[in-house]
C-alpha positions as CSV (number, residue, x, y, z in Angstrom):
1,M,10.2,0.5,-16.7
2,R,12.8,-1.6,-15.0
3,H,13.5,-1.7,-11.2
4,D,16.7,-2.9,-9.6
5,H,15.4,-5.5,-7.1
6,S,17.1,-5.7,-3.8
7,F,16.1,-8.9,-2.0
8,V,15.5,-10.1,1.5
9,P,16.8,-13.3,3.0
10,L,14.8,-16.5,3.4
11,L,14.0,-16.4,7.1
12,P,14.2,-19.7,9.1
13,E,10.9,-21.1,10.3
14,A,12.2,-21.3,13.9
15,L,13.1,-17.6,14.0
16,L,9.6,-16.7,12.7
17,R,7.9,-19.0,15.2
18,R,9.9,-17.5,18.1
19,H,8.3,-14.1,17.3
20,R,4.9,-15.6,16.5
21,C,4.9,-14.7,12.9
22,H,5.4,-17.9,10.9
23,E,2.8,-17.9,8.0
24,P,3.6,-20.6,5.4
25,T,1.9,-18.6,2.6
26,D,4.0,-15.5,3.1
27,T,6.4,-14.4,0.3
28,R,10.0,-13.6,1.3
29,F,9.3,-10.0,1.7
30,R,6.0,-10.4,3.5
31,A,7.7,-12.7,6.0
32,A,10.4,-10.1,6.6
33,A,7.8,-7.4,6.9
34,R,5.7,-9.4,9.3
35,L,8.8,-10.1,11.5
36,A,9.7,-6.4,11.3
37,Q,6.2,-5.5,12.6
38,S,6.4,-8.1,15.3
39,L,9.8,-6.8,16.5
40,W,8.4,-3.2,16.4
41,R,5.4,-4.3,18.5
42,E,7.7,-6.0,21.0
43,Q,9.9,-2.9,21.2
44,Q,6.9,-0.8,22.0
45,G,5.9,-3.1,24.8
46,L,2.6,-4.1,23.1
47,P,1.2,-7.5,23.8
48,C,0.7,-10.0,20.9
49,G,-2.7,-10.2,19.4
50,R,-4.6,-13.3,18.2
51,V,-6.2,-14.5,15.0
52,T,-9.1,-17.0,14.6
53,N,-9.0,-20.0,12.3
54,P,-12.2,-19.6,10.3
55,D,-12.5,-23.4,9.9
56,T,-11.9,-24.5,13.5
57,G,-12.7,-21.4,15.5
58,R,-9.4,-21.8,17.4
59,H,-7.4,-18.8,18.4
60,R,-3.6,-18.5,18.0
61,P,-1.1,-15.7,18.6
62,L,0.2,-13.7,15.7
63,G,3.1,-11.3,16.2
64,S,1.9,-8.8,13.5
65,R,-1.4,-8.3,15.3
66,L,-2.4,-6.1,18.2
67,T,-4.7,-7.0,21.0
68,G,-8.2,-5.5,20.9
69,A,-7.4,-3.0,23.6
70,A,-4.2,-1.8,21.9
71,A,-5.9,-1.6,18.6
72,K,-8.8,0.4,20.0
73,A,-6.3,2.8,21.6
74,G,-4.8,3.5,18.2
75,A,-1.4,2.0,19.0
76,S,-0.8,1.0,15.3
77,F,-0.6,4.7,14.4
78,L,2.8,6.3,15.0
79,D,1.5,9.8,15.6
80,P,-1.2,9.9,18.3
81,T,-2.6,13.1,16.9
82,L,-3.6,11.1,13.8
83,V,-6.0,8.8,15.8
84,P,-8.9,11.3,16.0
85,L,-8.3,12.1,12.3
86,V,-8.6,8.4,11.4
87,R,-11.8,8.2,13.4
88,R,-13.2,11.2,11.5
89,E,-12.3,9.6,8.2
90,L,-14.1,6.5,9.2
91,A,-17.2,8.4,10.3
92,W,-17.2,10.4,7.0
93,R,-16.2,7.6,4.7
94,E,-17.9,7.6,1.3
95,P,-21.0,5.4,0.9
96,G,-19.7,2.0,-0.2
97,A,-16.1,2.6,0.8
98,V,-14.3,-0.6,1.7
99,I,-12.5,0.0,5.0
100,E,-11.9,-3.1,7.1
101,E,-11.8,-1.5,10.5
102,R,-10.4,-4.4,12.5
103,R,-7.5,-4.7,10.0
104,L,-6.9,-0.9,9.9
105,W,-6.6,-0.7,13.7
106,G,-5.1,-4.1,14.6
107,N,-3.1,-5.6,11.7
108,L,0.3,-4.1,11.7
109,L,0.8,-5.1,8.0
110,S,-2.2,-3.0,6.9
111,S,-1.3,-0.9,3.8
112,Q,-4.4,1.1,4.4
113,A,-3.1,2.2,7.8
114,L,0.2,3.1,6.1
115,A,-1.7,5.2,3.6
116,F,-3.5,7.0,6.4
117,S,-0.2,7.6,8.2
118,L,1.3,9.1,5.0
119,F,-1.5,11.2,3.7
120,L,-3.5,12.4,6.7
121,P,-0.6,14.8,7.7
122,L,-0.7,16.0,4.1
123,K,-4.5,16.4,4.1
124,R,-4.2,18.7,7.2
125,D,-1.3,20.7,5.6
126,L,-2.0,21.3,1.9
127,A,1.0,23.6,1.7
128,L,3.2,20.7,2.7
129,A,1.3,18.4,0.2
130,T,2.0,21.0,-2.5
131,K,5.7,21.2,-1.7
132,L,6.1,17.4,-1.6
133,L,3.9,16.4,-4.6
134,G,4.9,19.4,-6.7
135,G,8.5,18.2,-6.3
136,L,7.8,14.6,-7.2
137,F,5.4,15.3,-10.0
138,P,6.3,18.8,-11.2
139,D,4.5,18.5,-14.6
140,L,1.2,17.7,-12.9
141,V,1.1,19.3,-9.5
142,G,1.1,23.1,-9.2
143,I,-1.2,23.5,-6.1
144,V,-2.8,20.7,-4.1
145,T,-6.4,21.7,-3.4
146,G,-7.7,18.6,-1.5
147,I,-6.9,15.0,-0.5
148,L,-9.5,12.2,-0.2
149,L,-8.9,8.7,1.2
150,E,-10.5,5.5,-0.1
151,H,-12.2,7.5,-2.9
152,S,-14.2,6.9,-5.9
153,P,-16.2,9.6,-7.7
154,G,-19.1,7.2,-8.1
155,R,-19.1,3.5,-7.0
156,G,-21.2,1.5,-9.4
157,H,-21.9,4.5,-11.7
158,P,-22.5,3.4,-15.3
159,A,-20.7,6.4,-16.6
160,L,-17.5,5.3,-14.9
161,T,-16.5,1.6,-14.4
162,A,-19.9,0.5,-13.0
163,D,-18.2,-1.3,-10.2
164,R,-16.6,-0.7,-6.7
165,T,-13.1,0.2,-7.9
166,A,-11.6,3.0,-5.8
167,F,-8.3,4.6,-5.0
168,D,-6.4,4.5,-1.6
169,V,-5.8,8.2,-2.0
170,L,-7.1,10.9,-4.5
171,V,-5.1,14.1,-4.6
172,R,-7.0,17.0,-6.2
173,C,-4.7,19.7,-7.7
174,T,-4.2,22.2,-10.4
175,T,-1.3,21.9,-12.8
176,P,1.3,24.7,-13.1
177,T,-0.7,26.0,-16.0
178,G,-4.0,25.9,-14.1
179,R,-5.6,22.7,-15.4
180,R,-7.8,20.6,-13.1
181,A,-5.8,17.5,-12.3
182,F,-5.6,14.5,-9.9
183,L,-3.1,12.0,-8.6
184,A,-4.8,8.6,-7.9
185,I,-2.5,6.8,-5.5
186,E,-2.3,3.1,-4.5
187,V,-0.1,2.2,-1.5
188,K,1.4,-1.2,-1.3
189,Y,3.3,-2.6,1.6
190,S,3.8,-6.3,2.1
191,E,1.2,-7.7,-0.3
192,A,2.0,-9.5,-3.5
193,P,-0.5,-8.6,-6.3
194,G,-2.8,-11.5,-7.2
195,G,-6.3,-12.8,-7.1
196,A,-8.8,-14.1,-9.6
197,A,-8.7,-12.9,-13.2
198,A,-11.4,-10.5,-14.3
199,S,-14.5,-12.0,-15.8
200,P,-15.7,-10.6,-19.2
201,Y,-17.2,-7.2,-18.4
202,P,-18.3,-4.9,-21.3
203,P,-17.6,-1.6,-19.3
204,Y,-14.0,-2.6,-18.8
205,D,-13.5,-3.7,-22.4
206,G,-14.9,-0.5,-23.8
207,L,-12.8,1.7,-21.5
208,S,-9.7,-0.4,-22.2
209,R,-10.0,0.3,-25.9
210,T,-10.9,3.9,-25.7
211,A,-8.2,4.8,-23.2
212,G,-5.7,4.6,-26.0
213,I,-2.8,3.7,-23.8
214,Y,-2.5,-0.1,-24.1
215,R,-0.5,-2.1,-26.6
216,D,-3.3,-4.7,-26.6
217,P,-6.4,-3.4,-24.8
218,D,-8.1,-6.7,-25.2
219,G,-5.2,-8.8,-23.9
220,A,-5.8,-11.4,-21.2
221,V,-2.7,-10.3,-19.3
222,L,-4.4,-7.0,-18.3
223,R,-7.3,-9.0,-16.9
224,S,-5.1,-11.4,-14.9
225,G,-5.2,-11.5,-11.2
226,I,-1.7,-10.0,-11.0
227,L,-2.3,-7.0,-13.2
228,G,-6.0,-6.6,-12.9
229,Q,-6.1,-4.1,-10.0
230,F,-3.8,-1.7,-11.8
231,W,-5.8,-2.0,-15.0
232,R,-9.2,-1.4,-13.2
233,Q,-7.8,1.6,-11.4
234,Q,-6.4,3.1,-14.6
235,L,-9.8,2.5,-16.3
236,L,-11.5,4.4,-13.5
237,A,-9.0,7.3,-14.0
238,A,-9.6,7.2,-17.8
239,A,-13.4,7.3,-17.2
240,M,-13.0,10.3,-14.8
241,L,-11.2,12.2,-17.6
242,R,-13.7,11.1,-20.3
243,Q,-16.5,12.4,-18.1
244,G,-14.8,15.8,-17.7
245,L,-14.3,15.5,-14.0
246,Y,-10.7,16.5,-14.5
247,E,-8.6,17.6,-17.4
248,T,-5.5,15.5,-16.7
249,G,-4.4,12.9,-14.1
250,R,-2.2,10.0,-13.2
251,V,-2.3,6.7,-11.3
252,V,0.7,6.4,-9.0
253,V,1.6,3.2,-7.2
254,L,3.9,3.3,-4.2
255,A,5.7,0.1,-3.1
256,P,8.7,-0.8,-1.0
257,A,11.8,-1.4,-3.2
258,P,12.4,-4.9,-1.7
259,N,8.9,-6.1,-2.4
260,A,10.0,-8.0,-5.5
261,D,6.6,-9.5,-6.3
262,A,4.9,-6.0,-6.3
263,W,7.6,-4.7,-8.6
264,R,7.4,-7.6,-11.0
265,A,3.7,-6.9,-11.3
266,L,4.3,-3.2,-11.8
267,E,6.9,-3.9,-14.5
268,G,4.5,-6.3,-16.2
269,Y,1.8,-3.7,-16.2
270,A,4.1,-1.0,-17.5
271,D,5.1,-3.4,-20.4
272,Q,1.4,-3.3,-21.5
273,L,1.5,0.5,-22.0
274,K,2.3,2.1,-25.3
275,S,4.5,4.7,-23.7
276,P,6.9,4.5,-20.8
277,E,6.4,8.2,-20.1
278,P,4.0,8.9,-17.2
279,A,2.8,12.1,-18.8
280,V,1.6,10.1,-21.8
281,S,0.5,6.8,-20.2
282,G,-1.0,8.3,-17.1
283,F,0.8,5.7,-14.9
284,E,3.8,5.9,-12.6
285,A,5.3,3.6,-10.0
286,L,7.6,5.0,-7.3
287,P,9.5,3.3,-4.6
288,L,8.0,4.0,-1.2
289,E,11.5,4.8,0.0
290,A,11.8,7.7,-2.5
291,F,8.4,9.1,-1.4
292,V,9.3,9.0,2.3
293,L,12.7,10.6,1.6
294,A,11.0,13.4,-0.4
295,L,8.5,13.8,2.5
296,A,11.5,14.4,4.9
297,K,13.1,16.8,2.4
298,A,9.9,18.7,2.1
299,G,10.2,19.6,5.8
300,A,8.2,16.8,7.4
301,D,11.0,14.7,8.9
302,A,8.9,14.2,12.1
303,V,6.4,12.3,9.9
304,A,8.8,10.6,7.6
305,E,11.4,9.3,10.0
306,P,9.1,7.1,12.2
307,I,7.4,5.7,9.0
308,A,10.8,4.9,7.5
309,R,12.0,3.3,10.7
310,R,8.9,1.1,11.2
311,Y,8.0,0.2,7.6
312,L,11.2,0.4,5.5
313,D,14.1,-0.3,7.8
314,L,14.7,-4.0,7.9
315,S,17.9,-3.8,9.9
316,P,16.1,-5.2,13.0
317,V,15.1,-8.2,11.0
318,Y,18.7,-8.8,9.8
319,A,20.0,-8.4,13.3
320,A,17.5,-11.0,14.6
321,L,18.6,-13.3,11.7
322,D,22.2,-12.9,12.6
323,R,21.6,-13.7,16.3
324,H,19.6,-16.8,15.2
325,L,22.3,-18.0,12.8
326,E,25.0,-17.6,15.5
327,G,23.4,-20.3,17.5
328,G,20.0,-19.3,19.0
329,T,18.3,-22.6,18.0
330,P,19.1,-26.3,17.8
331,P,20.8,-27.6,14.6
332,D,17.5,-29.1,13.4
333,G,15.8,-25.7,13.5
334,K,13.2,-26.8,16.0
335,E,12.1,-24.5,18.7
336,T,13.3,-24.9,22.2
337,P,10.6,-25.4,24.9
338,A,11.1,-21.7,25.9
339,D,10.6,-20.6,22.4
340,A,7.4,-22.7,22.0
341,G,6.0,-20.8,25.0
């Protein structure tokens, strides 16, 4: 699998500081996404939220955060009718489900909030879900029968992965030939895959070998911090099939095309698979832009268009950069007193 990376510009520190979104550890894409969310918040007339330094306890403004009042009102969600549905999902979350509520409601970069915005409309309209997902995955999806968010069939269960691995979204369906099937969907937005490598863990090792899909099921690269999440999720999917919960299924990762770090990781993971064919490997990566476009073509433009404008359209970022480069800051790149606020 190869992806044609488009890239985003390296945004000047002064521009990011002006919009309260300079974070030194951000990747290029995450910085652009953070600025995009800050600009969206400003356009909506929403005040800037604050974050707390865990070491000093000091507060500082961050443009990609909402205030507590705005977060509580559900301002992060583009469709106000979704807010009670989100609250229902939180009330009925599975035992052990990891949902960081403050992040969900108040962090405009939250990929979990994006997943809710994409899939709650599909959960309440399974005919729409069938039309969309049947078009994107015609070999696997005949009829969508249910959608679960932040789902695992058994966190910690020894017959599965014996850990807390879960999927952002689990789509239950039947294939065109009537087999019980699933799509296990991971939604990425601004994050770059990473973290600590997996420690030796016999349940993972056994599943990795019996899955039959890896070139080297014992390879260290699968257990690395960059690829480990995809590996663990596919092991959970393999365990679900082995236990007879479903007859077939696929792990699908959605990520914005310009998120080069995410796509490098996805390509690296795909290189570990014996087959590039999703029907064989049980794995597929899809640009988020293609998913949202298909959502619009399926008849849900009212859902797709606001999501595309907020999460995928970087033209406001490029316009802000152009204004900045045309003389909005001193030559040394330092903020003016007005910018420093």
